[in-house]
C-alpha positions in Angstrom: -0.3 -0.1 0.1 1.3 3.3 -0.9 1.8 6.2 1.5 -1.2 8.4 -0.2 -3.6 5.4 0.0 -2.7 5.0 3.7 -3.4 8.8 4.4 -6.2 8.9 2.5 -8.8 10.6 4.5 -12.1 7.9 4.8 -15.6 9.2 3.1 -17.3 11.6 4.7 -20.5 9.5 4.2 -20.2 5.9 3.5 -23.1 3.1 3.2 -21.9 -0.4 3.0 -24.3 -3.2 2.4 -27.4 -1.1 3.1 -31.0 -3.2 2.4 -34.2 -1.9 3.0 -37.3 -4.5 3.6 -40.9 -4.0 3.7 -43.5 -6.2 4.9 -43.1 -9.9 6.0 -43.7 -13.3 4.8 -44.9 -13.5 1.2 -45.3 -9.9 1.6 -41.5 -8.8 2.2 -40.3 -6.6 -0.6 -36.7 -5.1 -1.0 -36.3 -1.3 -2.1 -32.4 -1.3 -1.3 -30.1 -4.5 -1.8 -26.8 -4.0 -0.4 -25.8 -0.6 -1.6 -22.6 0.7 -1.3 -21.7 4.3 -1.7 -19.3 7.0 -0.7 -19.8 10.6 -0.3 -16.5 12.8 0.1 -16.9 16.1 1.7 -18.0 18.7 -0.3 -19.0 16.8 -2.8 -22.3 17.5 -5.1 -24.2 14.2 -6.1 -26.9 13.4 -8.0 -29.0 10.1 -7.5 -31.1 9.2 -10.6 -33.5 6.2 -11.5 -36.7 5.1 -12.3 -39.6 5.4 -10.0 -39.5 2.5 -7.5 -35.4 2.0 -8.3 -34.7 3.0 -4.6 -33.2 6.1 -5.1 -35.8 8.2 -2.6 -35.4 5.3 -0.2 -31.4 6.2 -0.3 -32.1 9.9 0.5 -34.1 9.0 3.3 -31.5 6.7 5.1 -28.8 8.8 4.3 -31.3 12.2 5.9 -31.9 9.8 8.8 -35.6 9.8 7.7 -35.6 6.0 7.7 -33.4 3.7 8.9 -31.8 0.4 6.8 -33.2 -3.0 7.4 -29.2 -3.9 7.3 -26.1 -3.0 6.8 -23.3 -0.1 7.7 -24.2 3.7 7.6 -21.1 6.0 8.8 -21.5 9.8 8.8 -18.0 11.3 9.7 -16.9 8.0 10.7 -19.5 7.8 13.2 -22.1 4.6 12.6 -25.4 6.0 11.7 -27.0 2.9 12.0 -26.3 2.1 15.7 -27.7 5.7 16.9 -30.6 6.0 19.1 -33.8 8.1 17.9 -32.6 10.6 20.1 -29.0 11.0 18.6 -30.7 10.7 15.0 -32.5 13.6 15.8 -29.2 15.8 17.3 -27.7 14.7 13.7 -30.5 16.1 11.5 -30.8 19.0 13.7 -27.5 20.0 14.1 -25.7 18.9 10.7 -28.4 18.3 7.9 -30.3 20.8 6.1 -33.3 19.6 3.8 -35.2 21.2 0.6 -38.4 19.9 -1.0 -40.3 19.6 -4.2 -42.9 21.1 -2.3 -41.4 23.9 -0.6 -43.1 23.1 2.6 -43.6 26.5 3.9 -46.1 27.7 6.4 -48.3 29.6 4.2 -49.4 32.6 6.4 -45.8 33.2 8.1 -43.2 35.4 6.4 -40.5 34.5 4.9 -37.7 35.4 7.5 -40.3 33.5 9.7 -40.1 30.3 7.6 -36.4 30.6 7.9 -36.1 31.0 11.4 -38.1 27.6 12.1 -34.9 25.3 12.7 -33.2 28.0 14.7 -36.3 27.8 16.9 -36.1 24.2 17.3 -32.2 24.6 18.4 -33.3 27.3 21.1 -31.4 30.0 19.1 -32.1 33.5 21.2 -34.9 35.5 18.8 -32.1 38.5 18.0 -29.4 35.8 16.8 -32.5 34.1 15.1 -33.5 36.8 13.3 -29.7 37.7 12.2 -28.8 34.7 10.8 -31.9 34.1 9.2 -31.8 37.5 7.5 -28.2 36.4 6.6 -29.4 33.2 5.0 -32.1 35.0 3.0 -29.8 37.3 1.6 -27.2 34.5 0.8 -29.9 33.1 -1.5 -30.8 36.3 -3.0 -34.1 37.3 -1.3 -32.6 40.7 0.5 -35.9 42.7 1.3 -38.6 40.3 0.7 -37.8 39.5 4.2 -41.6 40.3 5.1 -43.1 38.7 2.0 -45.2 35.3 2.6 -45.4 32.3 0.2 -48.4 33.7 -1.5 -46.2 37.1 -2.4 -43.4 35.4 -3.9 -42.9 33.0 -6.9 -42.5 29.6 -7.3 -38.7 30.0 -7.8 -38.6 32.8 -4.8 -40.8 30.1 -2.5 -37.9 27.3 -3.2 -35.2 29.9 -2.2 -37.1 30.8 1.1 -37.0 26.7 1.7 -32.8 27.1 0.6 -32.3 29.5 2.9 -34.3 27.9 5.8 -32.0 24.8 5.0 -28.8 26.6 5.3 -29.9 28.9 8.2 -28.1 26.1 10.5 -25.0 25.9 8.4 -25.5 22.3 8.0 -22.7 19.9 6.8 -25.1 18.3 4.3 -27.8 19.8 2.3 -30.1 16.9 0.6 -32.3 17.9 -1.9 -35.2 16.1 -3.1 -36.3 17.1 -6.9 -35.8 20.6 -6.0 -36.7 21.9 -9.4 -39.5 19.6 -9.8 -42.3 21.9 -9.3 -40.4 25.2 -11.4 -40.4 26.1 -14.6 -37.1 25.5 -16.8 -35.8 29.4 -16.0 -36.3 29.1 -12.5 -34.9 25.6 -12.3 -31.6 27.0 -13.4 -31.2 29.7 -11.0 -31.9 27.2 -8.3 -29.1 24.7 -9.5 -27.1 27.8 -9.9 -27.5 28.4 -6.4 -27.4 25.2 -5.2 -23.6 24.9 -7.3 -23.0 28.2 -5.0 -23.6 26.9 -2.1 -21.4 23.9 -2.9 -18.5 25.4 -4.3 -18.6 28.8 -1.7 -19.5 27.0 1.7 -18.4 24.1 1.4 -21.8 22.1 1.8 -22.0 18.8 0.7 -25.0 18.2 -1.6 -27.0 15.3 -2.0 -29.4 15.7 -4.7 -32.3 13.3 -6.2 -33.9 14.2 -9.4 -35.1 12.7 -12.5 -34.0 15.8 -15.0 -30.9 15.0 -16.5 -30.1 18.5 -17.4 -30.0 19.3 -13.5 -27.9 16.4 -12.5 -25.5 18.1 -14.8 -24.7 20.8 -12.8 -23.6 18.1 -9.9 -20.4 16.7 -9.8 -21.0 12.9 -10.1 -24.3 11.2 -11.2 -25.8 7.7 -9.4 -28.0 6.0 -11.5 -30.6 3.3 -9.2 -31.9 0.5 -10.8 -33.7 -2.3 -8.6 -32.6 -1.1 -5.4 -29.2 -1.5 -6.5 -26.7 1.2 -7.8 -26.3 0.5 -11.5 -23.7 2.9 -12.9 -22.0 6.1 -11.7 -19.8 8.8 -13.3 -18.5 12.1 -13.8 -21.1 15.0 -14.4 -20.2 16.6 -17.8 
């Protein structure tokens, strides 16, 4: 073994032999079949595949929203698959951010109040919450829109609020599930450029599920799932 190989840092995220089964007996079905996956710190990975391929199940396990049936999940060297519910909740709260296709904003609440929500769960003092939320909205290009409700914002602007809410806690990893699925082409490219900036300038590791090949090309790596397996993996163009 070379000195370089010996000193190489382990992957930030590592899955080994991950399976996920649902049901029992004759109704037992597997969504994932022994998945192995490595994601480096500051990587930007797109996960693609047809419906039922296991890509969303894998995303949920990576985001600690679901637990595997078997296998090993390491996050920063810690074995996630052995963590308690309380430990998993702390991992999500302090290290992970989430962006969803449906935005998931509170309709009657201002942009800045939506962004503040994760900080409220952390118990961050009100003044600090407001300061950090203003900064997050500025990063996503919504300075001056702090008091607008979702109904007063375009779809692209709503997704920017959702991204600000996800990054306000300075997460190590941002999970984006079909983040451009409800947007037109122009707004989709704006959101992807924003994610690329967060990855390159803020060093946030990004894992994105998408069914759109042109959106996946913004990432550094593209992983295709088929029938619960990692079928192919390639560098983005």
